[in-house]
KETIBA-487296 format. One line per 5 residues: number of its first residue (from 0); their letters; for each residue x, y, z of C-alpha. Coordinates in Angstrom, 3 decimals, padded with zeros to 6 digits. Layout:
<rs>
NUM	a	X Y Z; ... $
</rs>
This chain:
<rs>
0	xxxxx	-053.421 107.062 106.540; -053.286 108.034 102.882; -052.407 110.843 100.534; -050.870 112.074 097.308; -047.329 112.989 096.342 $
5	xxxxx	-046.459 115.260 093.412; -042.857 114.941 092.234; -042.995 118.557 091.021; -044.910 121.160 092.997; -047.904 121.690 090.636 $
10	xxxxx	-048.792 125.021 092.266; -045.423 126.783 091.966; -043.519 124.911 089.265; -040.522 124.297 091.538; -038.886 121.198 090.055 $
15	xxxxx	-036.979 120.166 093.194; -039.995 120.402 095.480; -042.168 117.412 096.341; -045.692 118.377 097.406; -047.144 115.822 099.837 $
20	xxxxx	-050.740 115.928 101.035; -051.939 113.467 103.659; -054.875 112.654 105.907; -055.623 110.314 108.778; -057.437 107.203 107.661 $
25	xxxxx	-058.572 106.477 104.112; -058.454 108.973 101.287; -062.239 109.067 100.956; -062.576 112.188 103.092; -060.048 114.126 101.012 $
30	xxxxx	-061.574 113.040 097.694; -065.078 114.056 098.827; -063.845 117.422 100.099; -064.882 116.738 103.686; -061.306 116.760 105.007 $
35	xxxxx	-058.564 119.314 104.407; -055.295 117.377 104.132; -052.041 118.151 105.904; -049.320 119.424 103.588; -045.541 119.194 103.365 $
40	xxxxx	-043.273 120.771 100.778; -039.932 118.987 100.692; -036.837 120.048 098.727; -035.105 116.827 097.676; -031.977 118.703 096.542 $
45	xxxxx	-031.415 120.387 099.900; -032.952 117.366 101.685; -035.021 119.567 103.958; -038.634 120.498 104.669; -039.546 123.877 103.162 $
50	xxxxx	-042.952 124.151 104.796; -045.266 122.022 106.920; -048.960 122.721 107.468; -051.303 120.890 109.846; -054.970 121.067 108.835 $
55	xxxxx	-057.222 120.139 111.790; -059.130 117.013 110.785; -062.247 116.379 112.887; -062.914 112.925 111.477; -061.459 110.203 109.312 $
60	xxxxx	-062.642 107.176 107.355; -061.583 103.665 108.325; -062.199 100.235 106.890; -064.929 098.038 108.370; -066.336 094.797 107.189 $
65	xxxxx	-068.367 095.480 104.089; -067.183 099.061 103.550; -065.953 102.161 105.391; -066.939 104.028 108.515; -066.599 107.685 109.486 $
70	xxxxx	-065.164 108.182 112.980; -063.795 111.088 115.009; -060.040 111.628 115.034; -058.221 111.443 118.358; -057.064 114.564 120.210 $
75	xxxxx	-053.482 113.693 119.325; -054.331 113.288 115.622; -056.061 116.678 115.557; -052.859 118.422 116.690; -050.254 116.240 114.977 $
80	xxxxx	-049.144 116.152 111.353; -050.218 112.877 109.783; -046.728 112.362 108.291; -043.953 111.928 110.844; -040.215 112.051 110.095 $
85	xxxxx	-039.888 108.314 109.398; -042.858 108.256 107.043; -041.617 111.399 105.306; -038.284 109.718 104.624; -040.077 106.732 103.095 $
90	xxxxx	-042.356 108.959 100.999; -039.426 110.929 099.599; -037.760 107.648 098.691; -040.990 106.518 096.992; -041.214 109.759 095.013 $
95	xxxxx	-037.613 109.513 093.821; -038.020 105.863 092.819; -041.351 106.265 090.995; -040.359 109.570 089.377; -037.008 108.094 088.389 $
100	xxxxx	-038.668 104.996 086.921; -040.855 107.017 084.560; -038.527 109.967 084.010; -041.568 112.228 084.006; -043.336 114.294 086.742 $
105	xxxxx	-045.755 112.058 088.637; -048.999 112.353 090.584; -048.734 109.460 093.076; -051.490 108.116 095.329; -050.266 106.204 098.375 $
110	xxxxx	-051.464 104.617 101.581; -049.708 103.683 104.811; -050.696 100.817 107.070; -048.950 098.599 109.605; -045.573 100.209 109.012 $
115	xxxxx	-045.642 099.868 105.212; -046.239 102.279 102.324; -048.466 101.055 099.526; -048.325 102.561 096.045; -051.970 102.714 094.952 $
120	xxxxx	-051.502 104.327 091.558; -049.382 106.851 089.691; -050.061 108.908 086.605; -048.240 111.633 084.667; -048.545 115.118 086.105 $
125	xxxxx	-050.003 116.816 083.048; -050.429 120.384 084.306; -047.989 122.515 086.262; -048.836 126.063 087.291; -046.257 128.647 088.253 $
130	xxxxx	-046.331 131.132 091.098; -046.639 134.852 090.334; -043.126 135.628 091.527; -041.647 132.916 089.292; -041.655 135.168 086.221 $
135	xxxxx	-041.521 133.888 082.655; -038.509 131.999 081.368; -037.496 130.852 077.896; -034.857 128.539 076.459; -034.669 130.492 073.170 $
140	xxxxx	-031.081 130.641 071.835; -029.854 128.459 074.707; -031.654 125.383 073.376; -029.962 125.917 070.015; -026.466 125.657 071.468 $
145	xxxxx	-027.289 123.306 074.311; -030.216 120.972 073.590; -031.524 118.604 076.234; -029.935 118.401 079.667; -027.310 121.036 080.361 $
150	xxxxx	-024.652 119.743 082.727; -024.126 122.175 085.623; -020.446 122.791 084.867; -021.027 123.935 081.283; -024.176 125.772 082.368 $
155	xxxxx	-022.302 127.730 085.015; -019.896 129.014 082.355; -022.388 129.728 079.565; -025.232 130.869 081.808; -022.944 132.791 084.116 $
160	xxxxx	-021.469 134.709 081.196; -024.973 135.343 079.840; -026.141 136.730 083.186; -023.123 138.991 083.505; -023.372 140.195 079.889 $
165	xxxxx	-027.092 140.977 079.775; -026.832 142.772 083.105; -024.036 145.006 081.815; -025.694 145.447 078.417; -028.902 146.826 079.946 $
170	xxxxx	-026.907 149.193 082.159; -024.660 150.405 079.323; -027.673 151.150 077.141; -029.311 153.178 079.939; -032.311 150.842 079.854 $
175	xxxxx	-031.714 149.792 083.444; -031.018 152.988 085.354; -031.494 151.741 088.901; -030.071 148.213 088.970; -030.057 146.389 092.304 $
180	xxxxx	-026.831 146.094 094.234; -026.767 142.337 093.646; -027.257 140.955 090.166; -030.609 139.133 089.870; -030.819 135.593 088.472 $
185	xxxxx	-031.056 136.069 084.709; -030.560 132.370 084.003; -031.527 129.101 085.657; -031.561 125.339 085.220; -035.222 124.253 085.235 $
190	xxxxx	-036.062 120.573 084.742; -032.354 120.210 083.978; -032.592 122.565 080.987; -031.293 126.099 080.540; -033.694 129.032 080.648 $
195	xxxxx	-033.312 132.797 080.876; -035.744 135.270 082.428; -037.470 136.797 079.422; -040.171 138.544 081.480; -037.565 140.732 083.179 $
200	xxxxx	-035.895 141.595 079.877; -039.219 142.452 078.219; -040.269 144.621 081.163; -037.117 146.673 080.698; -036.918 146.955 076.899 $
205	xxxxx	-040.686 147.582 076.639; -040.004 151.032 078.095; -038.533 151.984 074.728; -041.091 153.465 072.276; -041.617 151.284 069.233 $
210	xxxxx	-041.196 148.032 071.174; -043.108 145.230 069.468; -043.328 141.926 071.323; -043.944 139.836 068.193; -040.858 141.270 066.510 $
215	xxxxx	-038.823 140.685 069.697; -039.977 137.064 069.946; -039.399 136.184 066.286; -035.931 137.725 066.323; -034.995 135.989 069.555 $
220	xxxxx	-036.499 132.631 068.612; -039.377 132.580 071.110; -042.512 130.830 069.779; -045.393 133.313 069.476; -048.462 132.158 071.422 $
225	xxxxx	-050.685 135.253 071.186; -052.695 137.077 068.534; -051.448 140.232 066.859; -048.327 142.077 067.955; -048.641 141.272 071.648 $
230	xxxxx	-047.236 143.945 073.932; -046.363 147.213 072.158; -045.052 150.589 073.277; -046.425 153.725 071.561; -044.406 156.749 070.548 $
235	xxxxx	-045.494 159.375 073.082; -043.680 162.555 074.080; -043.013 161.242 077.586; -041.622 157.929 076.348; -039.483 159.629 073.726 $
240	xxxxx	-037.947 161.909 076.366; -037.266 158.888 078.603; -035.761 156.982 075.671; -033.385 159.685 074.410; -030.476 158.554 076.642 $
245	xxxxx	-031.136 154.983 075.505; -031.036 155.926 071.822; -027.831 157.916 072.299; -026.171 155.082 074.247; -027.353 152.501 071.724 $
250	xxxxx	-025.985 154.564 068.857; -022.583 154.696 070.569; -022.581 150.938 071.182; -023.518 150.209 067.560; -020.818 152.572 066.346 $
255	xxxxx	-018.025 151.331 068.585; -018.525 147.808 069.843; -017.616 146.001 066.642; -014.220 147.699 066.899; -013.858 146.293 070.426 $
260	xxxxx	-014.707 142.876 069.017; -012.103 143.362 066.277; -009.483 144.411 068.824; -010.304 141.367 070.943; -009.977 139.122 067.894 $
265	xxxxx	-006.514 140.489 067.069; -005.402 139.989 070.663; -006.896 136.486 070.725; -005.178 135.358 067.526; -001.828 136.331 069.039 $
270	xxxxx	-002.248 134.509 072.341; -004.227 131.459 071.186; -001.443 129.418 069.454; 000.733 129.107 072.586; -002.349 128.342 074.702 $
275	xxxxx	-003.415 125.638 072.249; 000.060 124.155 072.211; 000.042 124.097 076.013; -003.455 122.558 076.139; -002.405 119.738 073.812 $
280	xxxxx	000.294 118.811 076.337; -001.767 118.873 079.540; -000.978 115.209 080.244; 002.622 116.181 080.905; 001.717 118.824 083.510 $
285	xxxxx	001.980 118.304 087.239; -001.268 118.455 089.224; -000.486 121.973 090.417; 000.378 123.168 086.905; -002.810 121.649 085.524 $
290	xxxxx	-004.997 123.248 088.187; -003.461 126.695 087.606; -003.749 126.332 083.826; -007.414 125.339 084.171; -008.127 128.439 086.266 $
295	xxxxx	-006.426 130.588 083.624; -008.553 129.078 080.848; -011.791 129.497 082.802; -011.068 133.220 083.150; -010.236 133.413 079.456 $
300	xxxxx	-013.521 131.711 078.636; -015.583 134.161 080.705; -013.869 137.055 078.949; -014.442 135.640 075.452; -018.022 134.688 076.236 $
305	xxxxx	-018.751 138.251 077.331; -017.504 139.624 073.999; -019.393 136.996 071.980; -022.663 137.452 073.847; -022.479 141.239 073.884 $
310	xxxxx	-021.950 141.174 070.117; -024.884 138.788 069.803; -027.148 141.135 071.810; -026.262 144.019 069.497; -026.889 141.802 066.466 $
315	xxxxx	-030.304 140.881 067.844; -031.124 144.497 068.703; -030.107 145.745 065.255; -032.229 143.105 063.569; -035.187 143.754 065.874 $
320	xxxxx	-035.071 147.463 064.981; -034.732 146.737 061.282; -037.541 144.165 061.314; -040.039 146.926 062.184; -038.590 149.240 059.511 $
325	xxxxx	-038.828 146.501 056.884; -042.421 145.660 057.813; -043.427 149.314 057.463; -041.734 149.520 054.062; -043.451 146.353 052.855 $
330	xxxxx	-046.948 147.303 054.040; -048.047 149.043 050.848; -046.005 147.013 048.408; -047.041 143.905 046.469; -043.414 143.076 045.651 $
335	xxxxx	-042.108 142.812 049.223; -038.464 142.967 050.258; -037.253 139.609 051.588; -035.255 139.676 054.816; -033.488 136.426 053.962 $
340	xxxxx	-032.445 137.621 050.477; -031.363 141.003 051.805; -028.990 139.458 054.339; -027.467 136.617 052.412; -024.029 136.730 050.797 $
345	xxxxx	-022.284 138.314 053.798; -019.016 136.733 052.563; -016.376 134.967 054.648; -018.726 134.105 057.517; -016.445 132.324 059.981 $
350	xxxxx	-018.866 129.620 061.104; -019.606 128.742 057.449; -015.907 128.345 056.603; -015.640 124.667 057.692; -018.253 123.806 055.068 $
355	xxxxx	-016.456 125.664 052.315; -013.137 124.008 053.202; -014.840 120.623 053.472; -016.020 120.741 049.871; -012.516 121.654 048.666 $
360	xxxxx	-010.859 118.841 050.662; -013.344 116.239 049.401; -012.517 117.232 045.842; -008.760 116.960 046.525; -009.134 113.486 048.031 $
365	xxxxx	-011.195 111.917 045.245; -008.036 110.719 043.560; -006.963 108.432 046.432; -010.278 106.636 046.851; -012.870 106.173 049.556 $
370	xxxxx	-011.390 102.877 050.797; -008.217 104.693 051.853; -010.201 107.330 053.762; -012.213 104.686 055.612; -008.975 103.235 057.026 $
375	xxxxx	-007.589 106.544 058.330; -006.970 106.492 062.087; -006.832 109.251 064.627; -003.126 108.584 065.107; -002.486 109.261 061.404 $
380	xxxxx	-004.187 112.619 061.735; -002.781 113.956 065.000; 000.407 112.011 065.591; 001.917 111.833 062.116; 003.752 114.606 060.334 $
385	xxxxx	004.305 112.679 057.100; 003.620 114.618 053.927; 001.550 111.836 052.319; -001.635 111.276 050.309; -003.958 112.225 053.168 $
390	xxxxx	-002.257 115.540 053.955; -005.328 117.592 052.837; -007.454 115.517 055.220; -004.925 115.850 058.043; -004.715 119.616 057.548 $
395	xxxxx	-008.506 119.967 057.513; -009.252 117.928 060.643; -006.341 119.502 062.513; -007.554 122.985 061.592; -011.055 122.212 062.853 $
400	xxxxx	-010.110 119.895 065.723; -012.259 122.125 067.976; -015.485 121.192 066.159; -018.125 119.348 068.144; -021.792 118.522 067.874 $
405	xxxxx	-022.416 120.660 070.962; -019.330 122.740 071.617; -020.746 124.526 074.671; -021.045 121.151 076.392; -017.508 120.711 077.664 $
410	xxxxx	-018.110 116.989 078.159; -018.931 116.504 074.463; -016.125 114.949 072.312; -014.371 117.155 069.764; -013.033 116.092 066.374 $
415	xxxxx	-009.700 115.948 068.201; -011.117 113.124 070.326; -013.036 111.295 067.593; -012.573 111.741 063.839; -015.642 109.691 062.849 $
420	xxxxx	-017.804 112.699 061.961; -015.358 114.513 059.624; -014.491 111.220 057.894; -018.178 110.434 057.300; -018.736 113.922 055.918 $
425	xxxxx	-015.815 113.717 053.521; -016.774 110.242 052.325; -020.310 111.461 051.623; -018.984 114.353 049.551; -016.479 112.121 047.728 $
430	xxxxx	-019.365 109.857 046.711; -021.217 112.805 045.196; -020.478 114.308 041.806; -022.752 117.284 042.391; -021.751 120.493 044.119 $
435	xxxxx	-025.053 121.523 045.616; -024.175 124.954 046.927; -022.355 127.928 045.435; -021.914 130.606 048.107; -020.765 133.201 045.560 $
440	xxxxx	-024.218 133.187 043.991; -025.697 134.484 047.230; -023.908 137.804 046.833; -025.743 138.407 043.558; -029.044 137.563 045.249 $
445	xxxxx	-028.339 140.151 047.950; -027.391 142.787 045.389; -030.629 142.134 043.490; -032.665 142.533 046.679; -030.817 145.708 047.605 $
450	xxxxx	-031.679 147.141 044.177; -035.328 146.218 044.711; -035.208 148.036 048.063; -033.761 151.146 046.411; -036.615 151.244 043.925 $
455	xxxxx	-039.188 150.853 046.671; -037.551 153.631 048.688; -037.788 155.932 045.660; -041.553 155.560 045.345; -044.126 158.202 046.356 $
460	xxxxx	-043.193 160.529 049.232; -040.105 158.528 050.183; -038.129 159.911 047.251; -038.270 163.345 048.921; -037.340 162.082 052.366 $
465	xxxxx	-033.600 161.403 052.648; -033.994 160.502 056.340; -036.174 157.470 055.519; -033.623 156.222 052.999; -030.555 156.776 055.164 $
470	xxxxx	-032.276 155.253 058.181; -033.154 152.123 056.188; -029.629 151.575 054.892; -027.961 152.462 058.191; -030.086 149.876 059.968 $
475	xxxxx	-029.496 147.273 057.243; -025.745 147.815 057.413; -025.797 147.383 061.197; -027.608 144.051 060.804; -024.992 142.858 058.302 $
480	xxxxx	-022.061 144.106 060.354; -023.179 142.622 063.666; -024.428 139.385 062.100; -020.956 138.916 060.632; -019.191 139.792 063.896 $
485	xxxxx	-021.534 137.560 065.837; -020.280 134.546 063.885; -016.677 135.753 064.133; -016.748 136.015 067.927; -018.706 132.754 068.192 $
490	xxxxx	-015.920 130.893 066.407; -013.366 132.374 068.803; -015.468 131.120 071.697; -015.690 127.627 070.174; -011.907 127.403 070.038 $
495	xxxxx	-011.647 128.476 073.678; -014.216 125.837 074.606; -011.884 123.324 072.959; -008.839 124.105 075.080; -010.968 124.319 078.243 $
500	xxxxx	-012.357 120.890 077.294; -008.840 119.448 076.996; -007.778 120.866 080.338; -010.890 120.046 082.341; -011.139 116.478 081.012 $
505	xxxxx	-007.557 115.769 082.053; -008.170 117.303 085.483; -011.348 115.261 086.054; -009.731 112.010 084.909; -006.945 112.502 087.432 $
510	xxxxx	-009.540 112.844 090.181; -010.826 109.404 089.253; -007.316 108.040 089.799; -007.368 109.667 093.239; -010.631 107.882 094.069 $
515	xxxxx	-012.685 111.089 094.339; -015.306 109.723 091.893; -015.691 106.523 089.874; -016.633 108.199 086.594; -014.936 111.454 085.601 $
520	xxxxx	-018.118 112.567 083.776; -019.852 112.858 087.140; -017.650 115.846 087.885; -019.572 117.890 085.303; -022.235 118.001 088.021 $
525	xxxxx	-020.190 120.757 089.680; -020.413 124.402 088.724; -017.102 126.049 087.929; -017.475 128.047 091.168; -017.787 124.776 093.102 $
530	xxxxx	-014.754 123.457 091.262; -012.745 126.454 092.451; -014.130 125.971 095.960; -013.038 122.339 095.951; -009.557 123.283 094.741 $
535	xxxxx	-009.375 125.644 097.707; -010.894 123.409 100.425; -010.559 119.829 099.086; -013.943 119.170 100.707; -015.389 116.115 098.914 $
540	xxxxx	-018.901 116.630 100.309; -019.322 119.398 097.721; -018.778 116.873 094.948; -020.872 114.110 096.506; -023.925 116.352 096.960 $
545	xxxxx	-023.850 117.812 093.441; -023.261 114.434 091.758; -026.291 113.063 093.623; -028.505 116.002 092.627; -027.525 116.038 088.958 $
550	xxxxx	-027.990 112.272 088.673; -031.490 112.583 090.136; -032.441 115.489 087.845; -031.560 113.433 084.772; -033.500 110.438 086.058 $
555	xxxxx	-036.585 112.379 087.126; -036.962 114.413 083.911; -035.312 112.349 081.181; -038.629 111.698 079.363; -040.106 115.121 080.003 $
560	xxxxx	-039.840 117.774 077.331; -040.741 121.060 079.013; -042.168 123.885 076.885; -039.865 126.477 075.364; -041.409 129.198 077.499 $
565	xxxxx	-042.658 128.619 081.038; -043.648 130.719 084.006; -046.298 132.764 085.766; -049.585 133.024 083.952; -048.795 129.860 082.029 $
570	xxxxx	-049.259 126.149 082.493; -046.583 123.611 081.682; -047.420 120.390 079.911; -045.133 118.186 077.873; -044.538 119.790 074.487 $
575	xxxxx	-046.146 117.251 072.169; -048.326 119.152 069.717; -047.047 120.313 066.360; -048.132 122.787 063.726; -046.239 122.250 060.489 $
580	xxxxx	-045.327 125.863 059.911; -042.643 128.116 061.228; -040.606 131.198 060.403; -038.878 131.380 057.043; -035.235 132.334 057.477 $
585	xxxxx	-033.629 131.451 054.131; -035.613 131.910 050.933; -036.379 129.366 048.248; -038.830 126.562 047.630; -037.744 122.940 047.406 $
590	xxxxx	-039.324 119.480 047.258; -037.471 116.549 048.773; -037.518 113.546 051.045; -037.300 114.031 054.797; -034.243 112.956 056.743 $
595	xxxxx	-034.758 113.316 060.492; -031.468 113.961 062.280; -031.359 114.225 066.042; -027.576 114.089 066.140; -024.652 114.930 063.851 $
600	xxxxx	-023.517 111.328 064.327; -026.343 110.312 061.959; -024.650 111.862 058.924; -024.051 108.474 057.340; -027.839 108.140 056.948 $
605	xxxxx	-028.191 111.265 054.784; -028.955 110.628 051.126; -028.031 113.238 048.553; -030.594 115.976 048.084; -032.729 115.273 051.156 $
610	xxxxx	-034.344 117.871 053.399; -032.907 117.652 056.910; -035.352 117.937 059.813; -033.402 118.705 062.983; -034.050 119.847 066.566 $
615	xxxxx	-031.542 122.703 066.311; -028.226 123.658 064.744; -025.064 125.179 066.127; -021.586 125.621 064.586; -020.901 121.900 064.977 $
620	xxxxx	-023.762 121.084 062.595; -022.469 123.360 059.814; -020.833 120.628 057.670; -024.140 118.766 057.104; -025.280 121.717 054.968 $
625	xxxxx	-023.044 120.339 052.210; -025.233 117.232 051.944; -028.773 118.619 052.008; -031.084 120.680 049.797; -033.178 122.219 052.571 $
630	xxxxx	-033.525 122.254 056.331; -036.331 122.449 058.899; -035.357 123.353 062.478; -037.425 123.110 065.636; -035.504 125.949 067.274 $
635	xxxxx	-033.597 129.066 066.309; -033.972 132.758 065.486; -033.402 134.723 062.303; -029.803 135.326 063.376; -029.103 131.823 064.687 $
640	xxxxx	-026.083 130.032 063.263; -028.234 127.686 061.183; -030.155 130.608 059.685; -026.994 132.524 058.778; -025.249 129.506 057.226 $
645	xxxxx	-028.388 128.490 055.302; -028.581 131.962 053.762; -024.884 131.937 052.888; -025.310 128.680 050.987; -028.699 129.418 049.469 $
650	xxxxx	-030.424 126.528 051.280; -034.169 126.993 051.902; -034.645 126.912 055.662; -037.441 127.203 058.203; -037.039 127.691 061.952 $
655	xxxxx	-039.355 127.321 064.972; -041.313 124.324 063.642; -042.530 122.740 066.858; -041.781 119.005 067.229; -040.951 118.596 063.546 $
660	xxxxx	-038.599 115.684 064.319; -041.501 113.764 065.860; -044.183 114.610 063.314; -042.236 114.211 060.060; -040.894 110.787 059.103 $
665	xxxxx	-037.857 109.629 057.146; -038.649 109.218 053.456; -041.756 111.396 053.567; -041.882 113.876 050.670; -042.438 117.512 051.625 $
670	xxxxx	-042.260 120.923 050.030; -040.766 123.733 052.095; -040.884 127.454 051.383; -038.012 129.202 053.129; -039.577 132.617 052.582 $
675	xxxxx	-043.080 131.932 053.879; -042.086 129.347 056.493; -044.605 126.788 055.193; -044.341 123.009 054.907; -046.617 120.935 052.660 $
680	xxx	-046.709 117.149 053.051; -046.835 115.512 049.614; -046.656 111.855 050.607 $
</rs>
């Protein structure tokens, strides 16, 4: 017999489903269309058959000397599936081995004869369709803070908080008036990456008059793949009446929530120091104390993540509303108001503070020499209290010990674990005599743009319409306020991630000593709910199953880069094409050499004045802004951390440039325009 095996179901997009088609005899009958194959859908995570279909096959092709012969199938073959349990087990093993070898979805042709499976050929599965009930999913925003594979433990915290927050947000704003009793899945791991269900969100917010899909996508960081404005919602009497409760609720949230965030911050700053002190001493805790402390921190994280994400939703909503207002104002003006100039110079942005402090520390340390800095050890930073020549360095790294390249990945080392990154950054700045960025200048730029907006608002009929003016400034002030609070609450969350990291790493390492796993990093395959279940039951099968599944996911999809947006009505292919343009998020035009950075650990490669080309940025990337003159990002929205920091430091920046790190090469000279979002290759 013969058949095909798809390591991802190409008809539904389910990444854990193998689709197996088979027929009695040779594959000639299936290829010619004469024979309908039997079909099995097998879930390799659950290790069970999802569906099994027998297609009556009246004949089959067999080998004869000199060619093939068409013969009738036996009565037993007509009524029996061509793949029995033993063969199915072997086929699943074949799919896992071949898929794992290539790390990419495969279309495998196989044959079975005399008790053996033969691999005839395999090729990449280039097209994956999605079922209608799959919906559309995007990794926008998530991919910025968690690029690549998202380990299930970190995902369960970040994604779980996201699901809870967006659910409550839509209810509070009266957008979702009849929510189901059980919360639907707003987030999911697909191909090992984090996605959220954008189709469901759009269906709900599109009920509001004035909804503009293009504006929504640009603000959120979703690549636009359609012409014009996409889906829009007109201002009709019926829609306005429906939307009145939404507008009233939204106004209340905008008016009050920042005060809730401020109250939470005050409370957090009081309780964090003792929690940090306790987290730094987890090695001295008993197993019971450590387990209880970990549970406490997980609850604290969920609470902080709710505040941070709710603030972020309001920041996005305020900017989405203002984006439409700004476009309308600019329509009949040759001298257009720049979004990036209007929202720079916010002052004291928390996630930009490490960069400001970094420049000051580098200047202080110039007197002791680079050779001394190169010899500094982690012990000198965290285990010495001597008031010596490296005190400014010790104070800086200790203050920002929570920093990490990917802070939402709890398995990722912090500066507390490894001081290589901050040392490299400081050495780079000590070697430079030029201060590239002056944040204070950005305030003047904003004031100039605000004055330009005032003049534009005083032209023609607008001068007689106080509502237009007040609406513009009210919306602009909301964008500034919630952009600022978004970064404030995000920094709080990063510090909580740090103490959770300390606690969970110690807990997992102890489980290695108990023989539960060989490598403590495997335990990140659990969700935090499964962790709590294990603490309650001590059932190791929970751990064994999830470690197996997560290991297989990483093997099967390690070379596959799924599109940013996937789902029904779309086809998924590996994201390999690139258009060298994006969305301008921080104004200015600059010419410079390209420096491709896929990781913060590559800082030592940066040469002064280069343009960084990166897959994403999050708070852990902030310090590299002190070394570059411009930045191009594959991901991000207008309110992403990289966009905000770039504006604060006057660095031309472009977001949403697809596959820029693959297309642009180190040393290549380019010109970027952070207002227009254009990139010109100069050689």
